[in-house]
N, C-alpha and C positions, 0 to 999 in steps of 0.2 A: 445591460452587459458591462457598461463602464463601472457600475457599482460593484459588480462581481469581481472584475479585474482589480479594482482598488482593494477589495477585501483580501483577495488572494495575495497580491503583492504586499499588502500591509502585514499579513501574517508572517511574511518572511523578514521584512525590514523593521516594522514597528509592531511587534507581537502584542504588547500590553494594551495600547490604545485600540488596536484592531479587535482584540478579544472583548474589550469593553463594548465596541460597536456590535459585534456578533451576539453578545449576551443580551443586548437590548432589543434584538429582533423578536418580533411577536410570532413569527412563523418559522418553519424549517425550510423555506424555499431555497435559500442559498446552499444549504447542505445537500438538497436534492439536485440542484444544478451542478454542484461540485462532483457528486457521485456520477452524474451523467457524463461530465467531462472525462472523469477517470475511466468510465466504461468505454467511451468513444476512443480514448487513447489505447486501451487494451485491444479493442476490435481493430483499430487502425493499424496497430503494430503487427498484429497477426496477418491482416490483409496485405500489408506492404511486403512482408516476408513471402507470402504466397505469390504476390504479383511479380516479384523479381526472382522467383525460383529458389528462395532460401528456406531453410528449415527452422521454423519458429520454435519448435520443441527441441532445442539443442541438447537436452538431457536424454534424448531418446536412446542413444547407445548405452546409457548408464542404467536404464530401467529394464526390469523383467517384462516379459510379454506372455500373457496379458498383465497389465498393471491395473491399479484400481483408482477410482475417482473418490470414493467415500465408503460409508457403510462398514468401516473397520475391516476392509479387505474383502467384503462380500460382493460388492458391486465392481466387477472386473470388466475392463475395457481393453480391446485390442489397441496396440499403439498406433495403428493406422487410422483409428477413429478418435484418438484421444483429443486432438486439437479441436475439431468441431464440437465435441462434447463439452470441452472446457469453455469454448466460446459461448455455448448456450448456458453454461452455469454462471458466467460472469455477472449478468444482471441479478441473478438470484443471490449470489454472494454479496453484491453491492447493497441490495435491499436488506439482507440479513445484517450486514455491517452497520447499517443505519440504526439498528435496534440493539445489537449485542453490546457493543462498547458503551454507548450512552446508558443502556438499561442497567448493566452491571454497575457502572459508575454511580447512577442515581440511587440504586439500592444501597451500595456501600457507603455513600455519602451520608445517608440517614444515620449510620452508626456513629458518625462524628457530629451529628446535629446539622446536617446540610439543609439549606433553605431554597436551593434552586429548583427549577422545573425540569421535567424530562425534555421538553422542547428546547430549552437552552442547552442542555447537555448534547442533544443531537447536533445542534448547529456548531457549537464551539469544538466539540471533539471530532466531528467530521473534518473541519478545517485543520485541526491539530494533527490528524493522521494523514489526510490526503495531500495536503500541501507539501510536506517533506517527500512523500512517495512520488508525486508527480515531478517535483523539482529535481530530485536525485535519481530516482528509479527510471521514470519515463524518459528523462533527458539522456540518461546513459544508454538506454535501449535505442532511442531514435538517432542520437548524435554519434554513437560509437558502433553499436552492434550491426545495424543494417549497412552503413557506409563501409565499415571495415570488411564486412562479408562480401560486398561487391568488389572492393579493391583487391582483397586477397583471393577471391574466387572460391572461398570456402563456404559450405552451406550454413555453418553457424560458427562465426568467428569467436564469439564469446567463450564457448566451452573449449574450442581448439586452442585458444590463447592460454586459458587456465591450465590445460593439460600439457603445455610445452611444445605444441606443434610449430610454433614460430620462434622457438629458441628459449633458453632459460631466463634471459633478461626480460623478455616480454611476459613470460609466465610469472616471474616474480612481481613485476610491476602490476600486472592485471589482477593477480590473486590478492595483492596488497590493497588495490583499489576496491575490489569486490568485497573484501572482508571489512576494511577500515571505513570506507565511505558508503558504498552501496548498502551494506548491512548495518554496521555499528552506528555510524553517524546518522543515517536515516532514522533508525529506531530510537536512538537517544534523543534526537531532535523532536520526534513525535511525542515521546514520553515527557520531555521538558515542557513542550507547548501544552500538552494535555494536562499536566500537573498544574501549570499556571492557570489554565482555563477552569479546571475544577475548583481550585482555590478561590478564583474570582467569582464564579457563579454560585458555589455552594457556601462560601464564607467559612470554610473549615481550616484547621491548621495545615501548614505546608506539609508536614510529615504524613498527615492523613490523606492529603491530595495526591502525594507521590505514591503512597501505598495503593490508593484507589486506582490510579492510572496504571500502575504496574499490573494489578490483577485484571483490570478491564482489558488492557491491551494484550496481556498474555492469553486471556481467554479467546480473544479474536484471532490471534496468531495461531493458536492451537487448532481452531476451526479451518483457517485458510490452508495450513500445511497439510491438512487431511485431504484436500482437494488438489493442491498444486503438487504434482508428482513429476 
């Protein structure tokens, strides 16, 4: 576990040497561990909301009923059942993510003469994507969403703040944070780390690594947004 913590922390503060260490791994064990941590974080956040009587699905008022989980709108789920269904889908999405981004990156890298292995892609790209997601996304949900919900007495503080229920100043600040940090910085950070990792593992030009990461990451986000409604 100490080694895992060092790799996680190193991805944040010393990305280049940490990517070197990750690329030298012979198995995908640390990628699987990190996906497991991400899964536990997601389940834990849902469970905490339920335990304190808050609404984890803060977007519920913004959705039609029934809404859909996937299948291009054909698999429709009543909003009252959406959260448990999504909780069940989380491990499937996690396992799928272990293959989609690295798989697309591995195939595209061959176009530029890439020499890395699929296993290396799994390890380095899992850290490139999950470390920013956990550092920014999970921290925001645990450190802000739940505590502020309890303090304010609102079922879902996050959406209420964005919609101006706590005043225009709070709305402006939180919307700015959600757009600039939670979304833009998190995704740019992942793309930057992923591009560095692909370049290191595959030995391809930087422009090819960036393009490969953009397509790979974009394909994964397209899949995720199909389920996260």
